[in-house]
C-alpha positions in Angstrom: 114.8 61.0 181.2 112.7 59.1 183.7 114.8 60.6 186.6 114.1 64.1 185.4 110.4 63.2 185.1 110.4 61.9 188.7 112.1 65.0 189.9 109.5 67.2 188.3 106.7 65.0 189.7 108.2 65.3 193.2 108.5 69.0 192.8 104.9 69.3 191.7 103.8 67.1 194.6 105.7 69.2 197.1 104.4 72.4 195.7 100.8 71.1 195.9 101.3 70.0 199.5 102.8 73.4 200.4 99.7 75.1 199.0 97.1 72.8 200.5 98.6 72.1 204.0 98.8 75.0 206.4 102.0 73.9 208.2 104.1 73.4 205.1 105.9 76.3 203.5 108.4 76.7 200.7 110.8 79.5 201.6 112.5 81.1 198.6 112.8 84.8 199.7 111.1 86.1 196.6 113.8 85.6 194.0 111.4 85.7 191.1 109.8 82.8 189.3 113.1 81.3 188.2 114.5 81.4 191.7 111.4 79.9 193.2 111.5 77.1 190.6 115.2 76.4 191.4 114.5 76.3 195.1 111.5 73.9 194.5 113.7 71.7 192.2 116.5 71.6 194.9 113.9 70.5 197.5 112.7 67.8 195.1 116.3 66.6 194.6 116.8 66.3 198.4 113.4 64.6 198.8 114.2 62.1 196.0 117.6 61.3 197.5 116.1 60.8 201.0 113.4 58.6 199.5 115.9 56.5 197.6 118.4 56.0 200.4 116.8 56.5 203.8 113.2 55.4 203.2 113.9 51.7 202.2 116.1 51.3 205.3 113.5 52.8 207.6 110.8 50.6 206.0 112.8 47.5 206.5 113.6 48.3 210.2 110.0 49.2 210.9 108.5 46.2 209.1 107.0 44.7 212.3 105.2 48.0 213.0 104.0 48.2 209.4 102.6 44.7 209.6 101.1 45.3 213.1 99.3 48.4 211.9 98.2 46.9 208.6 100.3 49.4 206.7 99.2 52.6 208.4 102.7 53.1 209.8 103.7 53.9 206.2 102.0 57.2 206.7 104.3 57.9 209.6 107.3 56.9 207.5 106.2 59.3 204.7 105.8 62.1 207.3 109.2 61.4 208.7 110.8 61.5 205.2 109.1 64.9 204.7 110.4 66.2 208.1 113.9 64.9 207.3 113.8 66.8 204.0 112.8 69.9 205.8 115.6 69.4 208.3 118.2 69.1 205.6 116.9 72.1 203.6 116.6 74.3 206.8 120.3 74.5 206.9 120.0 77.3 204.2 117.8 80.3 204.1 115.8 78.7 201.3 114.0 75.4 201.5 111.1 73.5 202.9 109.6 74.3 206.3 107.3 71.8 208.0 105.6 73.0 211.2 104.4 70.0 213.3 103.8 66.3 212.9 100.2 66.5 211.6 101.2 68.9 208.9 103.9 66.3 207.9 101.3 63.5 207.9 98.9 65.5 205.7 101.7 66.6 203.4 103.0 63.0 203.1 99.5 61.8 202.2 99.1 64.5 199.5 102.6 63.9 198.1 102.0 60.1 197.9 98.7 60.7 196.1 100.1 63.2 193.6 103.1 60.9 193.0 100.8 58.0 192.4 98.6 59.9 190.0 101.3 61.6 188.0 103.6 58.6 188.2 100.9 56.6 186.4 101.3 59.0 183.4 105.1 58.6 183.1 106.5 55.5 181.6 109.7 54.2 183.2 110.7 52.1 180.2 111.2 53.4 176.7 108.6 52.3 174.1 110.0 49.6 171.8 108.8 49.5 168.2 
């Protein structure tokens, strides 16, 4: 249940970033609302997998830069994960398009903030009575 909630949160965060940042687009070729939602959920799945597998390794390898920049390099890491998601989904005619590094930076910031706010509303552990 928590995984499904995280996927929906990531999908909402990507959708908000695509609407607020000029260089980020979700390409779904007008398949109707259901098709658009499926494309958005597929992008969220790819983004979640990349954040679960690649991001920890990149954070570990760039730890000296993170310490040197007092954590600001984490913004660059978030942008790189968004660009990697776009590169993976660009192999199809549907997916996420990120045009430029600054669009990826702003998109990463928005996605991090939305994930933080909505993630606070979702409990990871079941409530015990």
